[in-house]
C-alpha distance (Angstrom), angle and dihedral (degrees) to the residues before:
residue distance angle dihedral
X1 . . .
X2 3.83 . .
X3 3.79 132.1 .
X4 3.84 121.1 -154.7
X5 3.76 129.4 -178.4
X6 3.80 139.1 -165.0
X7 3.81 129.6 -165.8
X8 3.77 128.5 -138.2
X9 3.86 124.3 -170.3
X10 3.76 132.4 -157.0
X11 3.79 140.4 155.7
X12 3.80 121.1 -133.2
X13 3.80 144.9 145.9
X14 3.76 132.0 -124.8
X15 3.76 142.5 163.9
X16 3.78 124.7 -141.9
X17 3.79 120.3 -141.9
X18 3.79 131.9 -150.7
X19 3.80 95.8 35.8
X20 3.82 125.3 133.1
X21 3.77 115.2 -77.2
X22 3.80 110.6 -86.5
X23 3.82 94.0 21.5
X24 3.81 105.9 146.7
X25 3.78 92.9 -133.8
X26 3.77 91.3 60.9
X27 3.81 88.6 71.4
X28 3.82 121.5 75.4
X29 3.75 106.7 -91.9
X30 3.81 140.3 152.5
X31 3.76 140.8 -123.9
X32 3.77 139.9 -169.0
X33 3.76 98.2 -125.1
X34 3.80 129.4 -155.5
X35 3.80 121.7 -161.4
X36 3.76 117.8 -169.2
X37 3.81 119.9 -169.8
X38 3.82 121.7 -160.0
X39 3.79 123.8 -157.7
X40 3.82 122.0 -171.7
X41 3.77 127.6 -163.4
X42 3.79 147.7 102.0
X43 3.79 122.6 -70.1
X44 3.76 119.1 -84.2
X45 3.79 124.1 -138.9
X46 3.87 89.9 -81.6
X47 3.78 90.8 54.3
X48 3.85 95.7 -106.6
X49 3.73 132.7 117.8
X50 3.82 84.4 -148.9
X51 3.75 130.3 -18.3
X52 3.82 106.6 -105.7
X53 3.84 87.4 -139.2
X54 3.87 88.1 64.4
X55 3.81 87.6 65.8
X56 3.86 92.6 69.5
X57 3.81 92.1 106.5
X58 3.77 89.2 64.2
X59 3.83 91.3 48.1
X60 3.78 91.0 49.1
X61 3.77 92.0 48.6
X62 3.80 92.7 50.4
X63 3.80 91.7 47.1
X64 3.82 96.2 44.6
X65 3.82 103.2 33.8
X66 3.82 105.9 28.1
X67 3.85 111.5 24.8
X68 3.80 115.7 100.5
X69 3.78 93.7 -4.6
X70 3.78 137.2 122.0
X71 3.77 99.4 -110.4
X72 3.83 91.2 -151.5
X73 3.80 85.8 67.3
X74 3.92 92.2 48.7
X75 3.87 99.3 47.1
X76 3.77 131.4 44.1
X77 3.83 93.2 -147.8
X78 3.83 138.0 65.7
X79 3.82 103.3 -66.4
X80 3.77 98.6 -133.8
X81 3.78 115.9 143.1
X82 3.78 87.9 -114.3
X83 3.79 93.8 58.8
X84 3.89 93.3 40.3
X85 3.82 91.7 49.1
X86 3.78 90.6 54.9
X87 3.77 92.7 45.2
X88 3.81 92.9 51.1
X89 3.76 91.2 48.5
X90 3.83 92.0 51.2
X91 3.80 91.4 44.4
X92 3.73 95.3 56.2
X93 3.83 105.6 27.9
X94 3.82 92.7 87.2
X95 3.82 91.6 54.3
X96 3.83 93.4 39.9
X97 3.81 109.7 38.1
X98 3.76 91.8 179.4
X99 3.80 90.5 60.0
X100 3.83 103.9 126.2
X101 3.81 104.6 170.0
X102 3.79 145.7 -6.3
X103 3.78 123.1 -145.1
X104 3.76 123.4 -166.7
X105 3.78 132.5 -177.0
X106 3.77 135.6 -174.4
X107 3.74 95.4 -168.2
X108 3.84 136.1 16.0
X109 3.83 88.6 -102.1
X110 3.83 100.6 48.2
X111 3.80 130.5 65.0
X112 3.77 142.9 165.9
X113 3.81 125.3 -161.0
X114 3.81 119.7 -163.4
X115 3.80 118.7 -164.7
X116 3.78 125.5 176.8
């Protein structure tokens, strides 16, 4: 069994609601996000788990839907990396059955990993 991964990068803003008064994330702010998708499986006849070129729909979605956007206008839920990681997994699992996990980070020091 093999696990492969690919990273996607985008910049966006968001604002979290329901936080304590004065919490910095309750103000509109931005991040340079990193999404990392993991696919797990056996090798196909070409010697791949999945051809990385096949992941272009994810790249296109990140570039066209998320990049340089206010994420509160994209999603109808609290835009925490936890919620977004789960959403991205559920969005792409039907198209990529080998999708095993999605990781997302807002900063180099923070990270969320969603697995089914």
